[in-house]
C-alpha positions as CSV (number, residue, x, y, z in Angstrom):
1,M,68.2,57.1,-35.2
2,D,68.2,53.7,-34.5
3,K,70.7,54.4,-31.9
4,L,67.9,56.5,-29.6
5,Y,65.5,53.8,-30.5
6,I,67.2,51.3,-29.2
7,D,68.2,53.2,-25.9
8,K,64.5,53.7,-25.7
9,V,63.4,50.1,-26.3
10,L,66.2,48.4,-23.2
11,A,64.9,51.3,-21.3
12,G,61.4,50.2,-21.1
13,D,59.6,52.0,-23.6
14,L,57.9,49.0,-25.7
15,S,56.7,50.7,-28.2
16,A,59.5,53.2,-29.6
17,F,60.4,49.8,-31.3
18,N,57.7,50.7,-33.6
19,Y,60.2,52.6,-34.8
20,F,62.1,49.7,-36.4
21,L,59.1,47.5,-37.6
22,K,58.3,50.5,-40.0
23,T,61.9,51.8,-40.9
24,Y,62.8,47.9,-42.0
25,K,60.0,45.2,-41.9
26,D,60.4,45.8,-46.3
27,M,63.9,45.3,-46.6
28,A,63.4,42.5,-44.4
29,Y,60.7,41.0,-46.3
30,S,62.8,41.1,-49.6
31,V,65.9,39.2,-47.8
32,A,63.4,37.3,-46.8
33,I,61.8,36.5,-50.0
34,S,64.8,36.5,-52.4
35,I,65.9,33.5,-50.1
36,V,62.8,31.5,-49.7
37,K,60.9,32.2,-52.4
38,Q,57.5,32.0,-50.7
39,E,55.7,34.7,-49.3
40,H,54.4,33.1,-46.4
41,L,57.5,31.6,-45.4
42,A,59.4,34.8,-46.3
43,E,56.3,36.6,-44.1
44,E,57.1,33.9,-41.0
45,I,60.7,35.0,-41.5
46,V,60.5,38.4,-40.8
47,Q,58.4,38.2,-38.3
48,D,60.8,35.4,-36.2
49,A,63.7,37.5,-37.2
50,F,62.1,40.8,-35.5
51,M,61.4,39.0,-32.0
52,I,64.4,38.0,-32.0
53,C,66.2,40.8,-32.8
54,Y,63.8,42.1,-29.8
55,Q,64.8,39.5,-27.4
56,S,68.2,39.8,-28.6
57,L,68.3,43.8,-28.2
58,K,70.5,44.0,-25.5
59,N,73.8,42.2,-27.1
60,F,73.7,44.3,-30.1
61,K,77.5,46.2,-30.2
62,G,76.6,48.7,-32.5
63,N,79.8,47.3,-33.4
64,S,78.1,47.5,-37.3
65,K,74.7,49.1,-38.7
66,F,71.6,48.1,-37.1
67,S,70.2,47.5,-40.0
68,T,73.3,45.3,-40.9
69,W,72.7,42.9,-37.8
70,L,69.0,42.8,-38.5
71,Y,69.3,41.6,-41.7
72,R,72.4,39.3,-40.1
73,I,68.8,37.7,-38.7
74,V,67.0,37.9,-41.2
75,V,69.5,35.4,-43.7
76,N,69.9,33.3,-41.1
77,C,66.3,32.9,-39.8
78,A,65.7,32.4,-44.1
79,Y,68.7,29.6,-44.2
80,G,67.6,27.8,-41.4
81,T,63.7,27.7,-42.7
82,L,64.9,26.1,-46.3
83,R,67.1,23.4,-44.2
84,K,63.4,23.0,-42.4
85,T,61.2,23.0,-45.1
86,K,63.6,21.8,-47.9
87,N,61.4,22.6,-50.5
88,N,62.0,25.6,-53.3
89,N,58.2,25.8,-54.2
90,Q,58.6,29.3,-56.2
91,E,55.0,31.7,-55.6
92,F,54.3,35.2,-56.6
93,D,51.0,37.2,-56.5
94,V,49.9,39.8,-59.0
95,E,47.5,42.5,-56.2
96,V,44.8,44.1,-58.9
97,H,44.3,47.7,-58.0
98,D,41.0,50.0,-59.0
99,V,42.7,52.9,-60.3
100,S,41.8,55.7,-62.9
101,F,43.8,56.4,-65.5
102,D,45.8,59.1,-66.7
103,E,48.9,60.3,-67.3
104,S,50.6,60.1,-64.2
105,T,48.8,56.9,-63.5
106,F,50.8,55.4,-67.1
107,Q,54.0,56.2,-66.4
108,L,53.2,54.1,-62.1
109,L,51.9,51.3,-64.0
110,E,54.8,51.6,-65.6
111,K,57.2,51.6,-62.6
112,K,55.1,49.0,-61.0
113,E,55.5,46.9,-64.0
114,K,59.0,47.2,-64.4
115,E,59.5,46.3,-60.3
116,H,57.1,43.6,-61.3
117,M,60.0,42.2,-64.0
118,V,62.7,42.7,-61.7
119,Q,61.0,40.2,-58.7
120,E,59.8,38.0,-61.3
121,A,63.5,37.4,-62.6
122,L,65.1,37.8,-59.1
123,L,62.8,34.7,-57.4
124,N,64.1,32.3,-60.4
125,L,67.9,33.9,-59.6
126,P,69.6,31.1,-56.7
127,A,69.1,31.8,-53.2
128,N,73.3,33.5,-53.1
129,E,72.4,35.7,-55.7
130,A,68.9,37.0,-55.0
131,L,70.4,37.8,-52.0
132,A,73.3,40.0,-53.0
133,L,71.6,42.4,-55.5
134,R,68.8,42.6,-53.1
135,L,71.7,43.9,-50.6
136,F,74.0,45.4,-53.1
137,Y,71.5,47.4,-55.2
138,L,68.6,47.8,-53.5
139,E,69.4,48.9,-49.6
140,E,72.6,49.7,-51.7
141,L,74.7,47.8,-49.2
142,S,78.6,48.6,-49.2
143,V,80.3,45.2,-50.3
144,Q,82.3,45.3,-46.0
145,E,77.9,45.3,-45.3
146,V,77.0,42.6,-47.4
147,R,79.6,40.5,-45.9
148,E,78.9,41.6,-42.7
149,V,75.7,40.3,-42.6
150,T,76.3,37.1,-45.0
151,G,79.3,36.1,-43.6
152,W,80.9,35.3,-47.0
153,T,84.0,37.1,-48.2
154,E,84.2,40.2,-50.5
155,T,85.8,38.2,-53.3
156,N,82.7,35.5,-52.9
157,I,80.5,38.6,-52.9
158,K,81.9,40.5,-55.6
159,T,81.6,37.1,-57.5
160,I,78.1,36.4,-56.7
161,L,77.3,39.5,-58.1
162,H,78.6,39.4,-61.1
163,R,76.9,36.0,-61.7
164,G,73.9,37.4,-60.2
165,R,74.2,40.5,-62.5
166,K,74.8,38.2,-65.7
167,R,72.0,35.8,-65.0
168,L,69.6,39.0,-64.4
169,Y,70.5,40.5,-67.4
170,A,69.3,36.7,-68.9
171,I,66.4,36.0,-67.6
172,L,64.5,39.6,-67.5
173,S,65.9,39.7,-70.9
174,K,63.3,36.7,-71.9
175,L,61.1,37.8,-69.5
176,M,61.0,41.2,-72.0
177,K,61.3,39.3,-75.1
178,G,58.4,37.4,-74.2
179,E,56.1,39.8,-72.4
180,Y,56.9,42.4,-75.7
181,Y,58.0,41.2,-78.2
182,G,55.3,37.9,-78.0
183,I,52.4,39.5,-77.9
184,A,53.4,41.0,-81.9
185,R,53.5,37.4,-83.4
């Protein structure tokens, strides 16, 4: 499907690029936030990455998936931003929603709570571990595709994933203990 829209954009159909924005914006943001740890920076990085993608689309050779190519642009923009800002402060905003409560709402709330906890834990990981975990587990990229996005060796990726899983487990264990067991005391 990507190839069809790439051809449309290259043929001059500017509105066809919306397909890429809608399809990849969430994961691009997820990749960016895992590196820079700040929402406003991640949003700027995603915008910059999509601008670069649009301007460089004619250079896309198709040797890898379009998503891999785009995420590589996001990673490069994110690390470039880190080099510029030298600021690793962490920021997290929680959105509050008014919802009528029923059984499915509680299930949704539980799911959102788990997602929030994982996102919070990922923000506490080093950038390379958070990025590797997001790409491999959330985006379901293969080790080879992660290698294409990051430029790391396969051995390095496996090591980073291993360390990241261990550190994520430790962080989630602390968060869960504080959340659930700390209340009862």
